[in-house]
C-alpha positions in Angstrom: 16.4 91.1 184.3 16.9 88.4 180.7 20.3 89.4 180.6 21.0 88.5 184.8 18.9 86.0 184.4 21.4 84.2 181.4 24.3 85.3 183.5 23.0 83.6 186.6 22.5 80.3 183.8 25.7 80.1 182.8 27.5 80.8 186.1 24.8 77.6 187.0 25.8 75.7 184.2 29.6 76.4 184.9 30.5 76.3 181.4 27.6 77.7 179.9 26.9 75.1 177.3 23.5 74.5 178.7 21.9 71.2 179.2 18.8 69.0 179.4 16.7 71.3 182.1 13.2 70.4 184.2 11.1 72.9 185.5 9.0 72.9 188.3 6.6 74.8 187.4 3.9 75.2 190.1 1.4 78.2 188.1 2.4 80.8 190.5 4.0 84.4 189.7 7.5 82.9 190.1 7.4 79.7 188.7 5.8 80.9 186.0 8.1 84.1 185.7 11.2 81.7 185.2 9.9 79.5 182.8 9.4 82.4 180.5 13.2 83.5 181.2 14.1 80.2 180.4 12.2 80.3 177.1 13.4 83.6 175.8 17.1 83.0 177.3 20.0 83.6 175.0 21.6 80.0 175.8 18.8 78.2 174.2 18.3 75.2 177.1 16.2 72.1 176.3 13.1 72.1 178.3 10.7 70.8 179.9 8.2 71.3 182.4 6.7 69.7 185.6 3.8 69.8 187.5 2.4 68.4 190.2 -1.1 68.4 191.8 -1.6 68.2 195.6 -5.4 68.6 194.8 -5.1 71.0 198.4 -7.0 73.6 197.1 -9.9 71.6 195.3 -11.0 73.1 191.7 -8.1 76.0 192.2 -5.7 73.1 192.4 -7.0 72.1 188.6 -7.2 75.3 187.3 -3.1 76.2 188.4 -2.4 72.8 186.6 -4.5 74.0 183.1 -3.1 77.0 183.0 1.2 75.2 182.7 -0.6 72.9 180.4 -1.9 75.3 178.4 1.4 77.5 178.0 3.2 74.3 177.4 1.3 73.5 174.8 1.2 77.0 173.3 5.2 76.9 173.6 5.7 73.3 172.2 7.3 72.6 175.7 6.7 68.9 177.2 4.6 68.7 179.9 5.3 66.1 182.2 2.4 66.3 185.6 1.5 63.8 188.4 -1.4 63.9 191.0 -1.8 62.8 194.6 -4.3 63.2 197.8 -1.7 65.0 200.2 -3.7 64.7 203.2 -3.7 61.1 202.9 -0.4 60.6 202.5 0.7 63.3 205.5 -1.8 61.1 207.5 -0.5 58.0 206.2 3.2 59.1 206.9 3.1 61.4 209.5 3.9 64.2 208.2 3.0 68.3 208.0 1.0 68.7 204.7 3.9 71.1 203.7 6.7 68.3 204.5 4.3 65.6 202.5 4.0 67.8 199.5 7.5 68.5 199.2 8.5 65.0 199.7 6.0 63.9 197.2 7.2 66.4 194.7 10.9 66.1 194.7 10.8 62.1 194.7 8.7 62.6 191.4 11.0 65.3 190.2 14.2 63.4 190.8 12.4 60.0 189.2 11.3 62.2 186.2 15.3 63.1 185.5 16.7 59.7 186.5 13.9 58.0 183.8 14.6 61.3 181.0 17.8 62.1 181.4 17.7 65.7 182.5 21.2 67.1 183.8 19.1 69.6 185.9 16.2 70.4 188.1 15.1 74.4 188.4 13.1 75.9 190.7 11.9 79.3 191.3 13.1 80.1 194.9 14.0 84.0 194.9 15.5 86.3 197.3 12.6 86.5 199.6 12.6 83.2 200.3 15.9 82.9 200.9 15.5 85.9 203.2 12.5 84.0 204.7 14.3 80.9 205.2 17.2 82.6 207.2 14.8 83.8 209.9 13.2 80.9 210.4 16.4 79.3 211.0 17.1 81.8 213.5 13.8 81.2 215.3 14.0 77.8 215.7 17.7 77.7 216.3 21.0 76.5 213.6 24.3 76.0 213.5 26.1 78.2 211.3 24.9 76.3 208.3 21.4 77.3 208.6 22.6 81.1 208.4 23.9 80.5 205.0 20.0 80.3 203.8 19.7 78.0 200.2 22.4 77.1 198.0 21.6 78.0 194.4 23.5 75.0 192.8 23.4 71.7 194.7 22.9 67.7 194.0 19.4 66.5 193.4 18.6 64.0 195.9 17.9 60.1 194.2 19.3 61.1 191.0 23.1 60.7 190.7 24.5 63.7 188.4 21.5 65.5 188.3 22.1 69.5 189.8 19.4 71.1 191.2 19.5 75.2 190.6 17.7 78.4 191.8 18.4 80.6 188.8 15.6 83.0 190.7 17.3 83.5 193.8 18.8 86.6 193.3 16.1 88.4 192.3 13.4 90.0 195.0 9.7 89.4 194.9 9.2 92.7 193.8 11.3 92.6 190.2 10.1 89.2 189.3 6.3 90.8 189.6 7.4 93.9 187.6 8.5 91.2 185.0 5.6 89.4 185.1 3.7 92.6 184.4 5.8 94.2 181.6 5.6 91.2 179.9 2.4 89.8 180.0 3.1 86.8 182.0 0.3 84.8 183.0 0.1 83.6 186.3 -2.1 82.1 189.1 -3.0 83.4 192.4 -2.8 81.2 195.9 -5.1 82.5 198.4 -3.2 80.3 201.4 -0.3 82.8 200.3 -2.0 85.6 202.8 -2.8 82.5 205.6 -0.8 84.0 208.6 -1.8 81.1 210.4 1.6 79.3 208.5 4.8 80.7 210.2 6.6 81.3 206.5 3.2 83.5 205.8 3.5 85.3 208.7 7.0 86.8 208.3 6.4 87.7 204.7 3.1 89.5 205.3 3.9 91.5 208.3 7.5 90.6 209.5 9.1 92.3 206.2 6.8 95.7 206.0 8.5 95.9 209.3 11.9 95.6 208.1 11.5 97.6 205.3 10.9 100.4 206.9 13.4 100.0 208.7 16.0 99.1 205.8 14.3 99.3 202.5 17.3 97.5 201.1 17.4 94.6 203.8 16.6 91.9 201.5 20.1 92.6 199.9 21.5 93.1 203.1 20.6 89.1 204.3 21.9 88.1 201.2 25.1 89.7 201.4 25.4 88.9 204.7 24.0 85.0 204.0 27.2 84.6 201.4 29.8 85.9 204.0 28.2 83.2 206.5 28.6 80.6 203.4 32.5 82.0 202.8 32.7 81.4 206.9 31.4 78.3 206.5 33.7 76.8 204.3 36.2 77.5 206.0 35.8 76.0 209.1 34.7 73.1 206.7 38.1 72.8 206.4 39.2 72.9 209.6 37.2 70.1 210.5 38.5 68.1 207.9 41.6 68.2 208.7 41.5 67.8 212.6 38.4 65.1 212.6 40.3 62.1 212.6 42.5 63.5 215.6 39.4 62.7 217.3 36.8 60.4 215.6 36.7 57.0 214.2 33.7 55.1 212.9 34.4 51.0 213.4 31.4 48.5 212.4 29.0 51.4 212.6 29.9 52.7 216.3 31.1 56.1 216.3 34.3 56.7 218.8 35.5 60.0 219.9 38.5 60.4 221.9 38.1 62.4 224.8 41.3 63.7 225.8 42.0 64.7 222.4 38.3 66.7 222.2 39.4 68.1 225.1 42.4 70.0 223.7 40.3 71.5 221.1 39.8 75.2 221.6 35.6 76.1 221.3 34.9 71.8 222.1 31.1 72.5 222.0 31.4 73.3 218.0 33.7 70.2 217.9 31.2 68.0 219.4 28.0 70.0 217.4 30.2 69.1 214.0 30.9 65.7 214.9 27.7 64.6 216.3 25.7 66.7 212.9 23.2 64.1 211.8 23.0 62.0 215.1 19.7 64.1 215.8 21.2 65.2 219.7 19.2 68.7 220.4 20.8 71.6 221.7 20.6 71.3 225.2 21.9 67.8 224.8 24.8 68.6 223.0 25.8 71.1 225.5 25.3 67.9 228.7 27.4 66.0 226.4 29.8 68.5 226.7 29.4 68.8 230.5 29.6 65.0 230.9 33.3 65.3 229.2 34.7 65.8 232.4 32.4 64.1 234.9 32.4 60.0 235.3 32.3 57.0 233.4 28.5 55.7 232.4 26.4 59.0 231.6 24.2 58.3 228.8 22.3 60.2 226.0 19.6 59.1 223.8 18.1 60.8 220.5 15.8 59.6 218.0 18.3 57.7 216.2 21.6 57.3 218.5 22.8 56.2 221.7 25.7 58.0 223.2 27.7 56.3 226.0 30.1 58.1 228.2 33.3 55.9 228.7 36.6 57.1 230.2 38.7 57.9 227.9 36.3 58.2 224.8 32.5 59.1 223.9 30.8 55.6 221.9 27.9 56.7 219.6 25.2 53.7 218.3 22.6 53.6 216.3 19.6 53.0 217.3 18.6 51.0 214.6 21.3 48.4 214.0 19.7 45.2 215.7 21.9 42.3 217.3 19.4 39.8 216.2 19.5 40.0 212.5 23.2 39.0 212.6 24.1 36.0 211.1 27.2 33.6 211.2 29.7 32.4 209.1 30.4 28.9 210.2 33.1 26.4 208.0 34.5 23.4 208.4 37.0 21.3 207.9 38.9 18.6 209.0 42.5 18.7 211.0 46.2 18.3 208.9 49.2 17.6 209.7 50.6 21.2 210.7 47.2 22.7 211.9 47.9 25.3 214.6 45.2 26.9 215.8 46.6 29.6 217.1 46.9 30.9 213.3 43.6 32.7 212.4 42.8 35.7 211.5 41.3 37.5 214.5 37.6 37.8 214.2 37.2 34.2 213.7 36.9 31.5 216.9 38.4 28.0 216.3 35.8 25.1 218.2 35.7 21.5 218.3 33.3 20.9 215.3 32.2 17.4 216.6 31.1 18.6 220.2 28.3 20.4 219.2 25.1 19.9 217.4 24.9 22.3 213.9 23.6 24.2 212.4 24.5 27.2 215.2 22.6 29.7 216.4 23.1 33.5 217.1 21.0 35.3 219.7 21.5 38.7 221.7 22.6 38.2 225.7 19.9 37.4 228.0 19.9 37.6 232.0 21.2 35.3 233.9 23.5 33.8 231.0 26.7 31.5 232.1 29.5 30.3 229.8 32.6 28.2 230.9 35.5 31.1 229.5 38.6 29.5 227.9 41.4 28.6 229.9 38.4 28.2 232.8 38.6 24.8 233.0 35.8 24.3 235.9 32.8 25.9 236.8 31.3 28.8 234.8 30.8 32.6 235.1 27.6 34.8 234.7 28.1 36.6 231.2 27.4 39.5 232.3 30.7 39.5 234.6 32.5 38.6 231.8 31.2 42.1 230.1 32.2 43.7 232.7 36.3 42.5 232.6 36.3 43.1 229.5 34.5 46.9 230.6 31.9 46.7 227.7 29.8 49.6 228.6 25.8 48.7 228.3 24.8 49.9 224.8 28.3 47.5 224.0 27.3 44.3 225.6 23.8 44.6 224.2 25.6 44.7 220.8 26.9 41.2 221.6 26.2 38.1 220.1 25.8 34.9 221.9 26.7 31.7 219.4 24.6 28.4 221.3 24.2 25.2 220.6 22.1 22.5 221.9 22.7 19.5 224.1 21.8 15.8 223.9 19.0 16.8 226.1 18.4 19.4 224.1 19.2 22.4 226.3 20.3 25.1 225.0 24.7 25.6 225.7 26.3 28.7 225.0 29.4 27.8 222.9 30.9 31.2 222.3 31.0 35.4 222.7 31.3 35.6 218.2 34.4 37.3 217.8 35.4 37.6 222.2 35.6 34.2 223.2 34.4 30.4 223.3 33.1 27.9 225.8 36.0 26.0 227.2 34.3 22.7 227.0 34.9 23.2 222.9 38.2 23.9 222.5 40.8 22.4 220.0 42.8 19.9 221.8 44.9 17.2 219.9 41.5 14.8 220.2 40.1 17.1 217.6 39.2 15.7 214.1 37.0 18.6 212.6 36.9 22.5 213.3 34.5 24.4 213.0 35.5 28.3 212.1 33.1 30.7 213.6 33.2 34.2 212.2 30.6 37.1 211.3 28.7 36.7 208.0 
């Protein structure tokens, strides 16, 4: 097993030269075996151990920490520890206990790697863990990426340049247990691993024995299938990267998808899934969005993070976190000089007569009943909602518009411009203008 481990480690390091490795060690059989294999590796890596005490099991949690600390002292391996009240953290952040523990430990691991200069973080996921993850993904619903299982070498989030490696991913739990017994590895048993109230434990303790009765080598079979899924995903990712530019573009944080281009693609449902990945739409919504491609304009779909609006020839996907009320104006004034031509300006800049407004100008979102006199309209006024309709803006676009206002001599609010769109005709540049205000987004 040591030789296989060293071979795996050399592959994960790519050049086989190693680096400074931080081992995530809980005190259980998997992580303690991993620590022992690292300790005896012929590659002689530079090691340190990180242990997080979640205080979820009372004295047992403290006993885990003592075991890991004693192992480090015995083998002269640097030891780092952290603790937290995981139950309180989960309650305060609205997380499950498992997600809270994961967030706490990985945030700390990333900080340690940054501060101490580690090049790798090693965790002890094994072949059984990978198979459990595959089945959980299938049960909960997943795309092809979920069928690929756990990756053994990925960037560590929050620590640029650091790799998260899983050198035990090719080893079954039985192999790890046999090694631990043979080599006398000390470890602690977490009694909660037998609690079938947790889905992962139920799969491990009840489903796996049934699968083993059907196919004693099911773990190796799953491992082989996950590698093939991963290769298929890489091929499809290449297809997606080559074709995404024909369908989608991002401008000012908004994703625009060209409907005719999308309709020409085979398996347009797959293209939608890939293009909208990360926008929070579930499988039912994606099916409804696909059906709406051939429907009339105006359909809207909401996820927790995004809003999708179907227009005649495109889908527009807006992030819900963007708030127009935080828009800031860049207003610059300058004196008119001979030869000044108000038509010679950047497209996103509006010119007004600065002497006709009260500075500073203000910005706000559109409100019902807003009226202004669009440039070129010499009398009367127009509802802002009608102006937006003439521009064929959808509901989400209208809400993102920014209204620029001033105050008149009576203190009443007056609309000066719609940022990036049109000025009010009453503030236009004339031959009598002496000072110009240039308005744009900051």
